[in-house]
Steps between C-alpha positions, in 0.01 A plus 500: 500500500451139619173328417309232694327239282263298721287223348235293679386177336173320564506144367229276359644214706633623835641163601846510663646333189368768263599784734850354526514461120430871453748608767766280341425646156534853639846413631597333172378762251472831683833533681828658391363748248701815426424775751340263751611598852264283706292191429259298715227248418303278732163369611253706701558443869170370645597613853428862408124534538455856622209689340749696283667186361390415147422128484412497129836388360723193520846622389669838534788629288696815583777630277674832554667650194755779497287700254184503292719432197627173651142402582392571143784285361399219739142513370628411150768249609471153345516323841223723637280429198578129523389503866171666402429239231598201715287612795199629306285192565587494872393853585146622550582866570811716502511835678799727434602797711787721377622783721795734529713455806 
């Protein structure tokens, strides 16, 4: 069963440069993993200000994996762990939502 891995990052410094740095790092380290069927990463769109829109993040990451097993392998992948270490100082909060799809 496919799995959605959605991650929402809140940064210490939400300047355009730091947001862009994180988005770029997502594309560099978190793409092309085995079992990955969809990848997207980008900044929060400030035009969406409806009451239901969460404004408490700066960058969103969505990866769809073909299975929980592929997701679990990704969690231990060297590039994924390198991303976590390199971006640790930049992030204030990370919220992760995993769901079957």
